[in-house]
Structures are given as structure tokens and as C-alpha cells.
C-alpha positions as a Markdown table, in Angstrom:
| # | Residue | x | y | z |
|---|---|---|---|---|
| 1 | Unk | 145.4 | -8.3 | 204.7 |
| 2 | Unk | 142.2 | -6.7 | 203.4 |
| 3 | Unk | 138.6 | -7.5 | 203.5 |
| 4 | Unk | 138.5 | -8.8 | 200.7 |
| 5 | Unk | 141.2 | -11.6 | 201.5 |
| 6 | Unk | 138.1 | -13.0 | 203.9 |
| 7 | Unk | 135.5 | -14.0 | 201.1 |
| 8 | Unk | 134.9 | -17.9 | 201.0 |
| 9 | Unk | 134.2 | -20.8 | 202.6 |
| 10 | Unk | 135.5 | -22.1 | 206.1 |
| 11 | Unk | 134.9 | -25.1 | 207.8 |
| 12 | Unk | 134.1 | -24.3 | 211.9 |
| 13 | Unk | 134.2 | -26.0 | 215.0 |
| 14 | Unk | 133.3 | -24.3 | 218.0 |
| 15 | Unk | 132.2 | -24.4 | 221.7 |
| 16 | Unk | 128.9 | -23.1 | 223.3 |
| 17 | Unk | 128.4 | -20.3 | 225.4 |
| 18 | Unk | 128.0 | -22.5 | 228.8 |
| 19 | Unk | 129.9 | -24.8 | 231.1 |
| 20 | Unk | 129.7 | -28.0 | 229.0 |
| 21 | Unk | 132.2 | -29.1 | 226.9 |
| 22 | Unk | 129.6 | -29.6 | 224.0 |
| 23 | Unk | 131.3 | -28.6 | 220.7 |
| 24 | Unk | 129.8 | -28.0 | 217.0 |
| 25 | Unk | 131.1 | -28.1 | 213.5 |
| 26 | Unk | 129.8 | -26.5 | 210.7 |
| 27 | Unk | 130.4 | -24.3 | 207.6 |
| 28 | Unk | 131.0 | -20.4 | 207.6 |
| 29 | Unk | 130.3 | -18.5 | 204.2 |
| 30 | Unk | 131.8 | -15.0 | 204.1 |
| 31 | Unk | 130.9 | -12.4 | 201.1 |
| 32 | Unk | 131.0 | -9.0 | 200.7 |
| 33 | Unk | 128.2 | -6.3 | 200.2 |
| 34 | Unk | 128.4 | -3.1 | 198.3 |
| 35 | Unk | 129.3 | -1.5 | 201.1 |
| 36 | Unk | 132.1 | -3.3 | 202.0 |
| 37 | Unk | 130.8 | -5.0 | 204.9 |
| 38 | Unk | 130.9 | -8.7 | 205.6 |
| 39 | Unk | 127.9 | -10.6 | 205.1 |
| 40 | Unk | 128.4 | -14.2 | 207.0 |
| 41 | Unk | 126.3 | -17.3 | 207.0 |
| 42 | Unk | 126.7 | -20.1 | 209.5 |
| 43 | Unk | 125.5 | -23.7 | 209.1 |
| 44 | Unk | 125.7 | -25.6 | 212.2 |
| 45 | Unk | 125.6 | -29.1 | 212.9 |
| 46 | Unk | 124.0 | -29.8 | 209.5 |
| 47 | Unk | 120.9 | -28.3 | 210.6 |
| 48 | Unk | 120.9 | -24.3 | 212.3 |
| 49 | Unk | 121.3 | -21.5 | 209.8 |
| 50 | Unk | 122.7 | -18.2 | 211.2 |
| 51 | Unk | 122.9 | -14.9 | 209.3 |
| 52 | Unk | 125.2 | -11.8 | 210.2 |
| 53 | Unk | 126.7 | -8.9 | 209.0 |
| 54 | Unk | 129.8 | -7.0 | 210.3 |
| 55 | Unk | 132.8 | -4.8 | 209.5 |
| 56 | Unk | 137.0 | -5.6 | 209.4 |
| 57 | Unk | 139.7 | -3.4 | 210.5 |
| 58 | Unk | 143.7 | -4.1 | 211.6 |
| 59 | Unk | 143.1 | -8.2 | 211.2 |
| 60 | Unk | 140.1 | -8.4 | 213.4 |
| 61 | Unk | 136.6 | -9.1 | 212.0 |
| 62 | Unk | 133.3 | -8.4 | 214.0 |
| 63 | Unk | 129.9 | -9.9 | 213.2 |
| 64 | Unk | 126.4 | -9.2 | 214.7 |
| 65 | Unk | 124.6 | -12.6 | 214.1 |
| 66 | Unk | 120.9 | -14.0 | 214.4 |
| 67 | Unk | 119.0 | -16.8 | 214.4 |
| 68 | Unk | 115.8 | -18.6 | 214.9 |
| 69 | Unk | 115.4 | -21.0 | 217.4 |
| 70 | Unk | 113.3 | -24.4 | 217.0 |
| 71 | Unk | 110.8 | -22.6 | 219.5 |
| 72 | Unk | 110.7 | -19.4 | 216.9 |
| 73 | Unk | 112.6 | -17.0 | 219.2 |
| 74 | Unk | 115.0 | -14.7 | 217.7 |
| 75 | Unk | 118.7 | -15.0 | 219.4 |
| 76 | Unk | 121.0 | -12.3 | 218.7 |
| 77 | Unk | 124.9 | -12.0 | 219.5 |
| 78 | Unk | 128.4 | -11.0 | 218.2 |
| 79 | Unk | 131.5 | -12.7 | 216.9 |
| 80 | Unk | 134.7 | -11.8 | 216.9 |
| 81 | Unk | 137.7 | -13.0 | 215.1 |
| 82 | Unk | 141.3 | -12.5 | 215.1 |
| 83 | Unk | 142.5 | -13.2 | 211.2 |
| 84 | Unk | 145.5 | -15.3 | 212.0 |
| 85 | Unk | 146.0 | -15.6 | 208.0 |
| 86 | Unk | 143.5 | -15.4 | 205.2 |
| 87 | Unk | 143.0 | -19.1 | 206.0 |
| 88 | Unk | 142.6 | -19.4 | 209.7 |
| 89 | Unk | 140.2 | -17.3 | 212.0 |
| 90 | Unk | 140.2 | -17.8 | 215.6 |
| 91 | Unk | 137.1 | -16.2 | 217.3 |
| 92 | Unk | 135.2 | -16.2 | 220.7 |
| 93 | Unk | 131.1 | -15.0 | 220.6 |
| 94 | Unk | 128.4 | -14.4 | 223.2 |
| 95 | Unk | 124.7 | -14.1 | 222.6 |
| 96 | Unk | 122.6 | -11.6 | 224.3 |
| 97 | Unk | 120.8 | -14.3 | 226.6 |
| 98 | Unk | 123.6 | -16.7 | 227.1 |
| 99 | Unk | 125.4 | -17.2 | 230.2 |
| 100 | Unk | 127.6 | -14.1 | 231.0 |
| 101 | Unk | 130.1 | -16.2 | 232.7 |
| 102 | Unk | 131.3 | -18.2 | 229.8 |
| 103 | Unk | 132.2 | -17.2 | 226.1 |
| 104 | Unk | 131.8 | -19.5 | 223.2 |
| 105 | Unk | 134.8 | -20.5 | 220.8 |
| 106 | Unk | 135.1 | -20.7 | 217.2 |
| 107 | Unk | 137.9 | -21.6 | 215.1 |
| 108 | Unk | 137.6 | -21.4 | 211.2 |
| 109 | Unk | 139.7 | -22.9 | 208.5 |
| 110 | Unk | 139.2 | -21.9 | 204.8 |
| 111 | Unk | 138.2 | -24.4 | 202.3 |
| 112 | Unk | 140.4 | -24.4 | 199.6 |
| 113 | Unk | 139.1 | -27.8 | 198.0 |
| 114 | Unk | 135.5 | -28.4 | 197.2 |
| 115 | Unk | 136.2 | -32.2 | 198.5 |
| 116 | Unk | 137.2 | -30.5 | 201.7 |
| 117 | Unk | 133.6 | -29.7 | 202.4 |
| 118 | Unk | 132.5 | -33.1 | 202.3 |
| 119 | Unk | 134.8 | -34.5 | 205.0 |
């Protein structure tokens, strides 16, 4: 698999970095910059945008991300995806100020039909 195979939009489902069983849904859009680095944009629960940059090697995608909370604090973290195929990414993530006892999880499924984006 190459980095170009990852470009596209994915449906995501994840769990937060805490002891609760709170899950979230959203989309992840991956593109490539001129230096062949991944540019990532998440849109979580139809309300929160997160951005990140990363790199890809040996079917592992690593992205450093950040987002601004409602209280205008910037949160930062890292997500690591195992690229199961070019349509399924399986990941875990951690934020700098998150609970160190837990990791968040995220699974991504490529959207191949724009109608999937509506469901």
C-alpha cells in the first residue's frame, strides 16, 4: 500500500480516552501535501473540527492532531492507525492532557459512495 491509497474520506466511530463508554461518530478526510505528508481533518459529532499532519510507513499511519475546545483551549495528541486495507483503518489515540490510564480508539471506513456520507 502507498500513501496515495489513503487519500479520501472515511466514516469514523471511536471512543474517548477515559473510563466511560462514550462513543462518537464523524468523518475523517485524508489528503497529501507537496512533501508527501498526510493532511487530516476530522469532523466529530457534527460539531467539532480537528486537524493534523502525519506520515505513513509499513502500513502504519501516524498523525499529530489538535483542536480548540469551547473554552478556547488547544488540545493536542497523536493517533496511530494500522491500515488494514485501503478502506479500513484501525487506530488508537492519546491526548497530552488525557487520562494516561486509557487510550481512545477509532475505526475508519472509506466512503466510496457520497450517499454513505448521509447515513
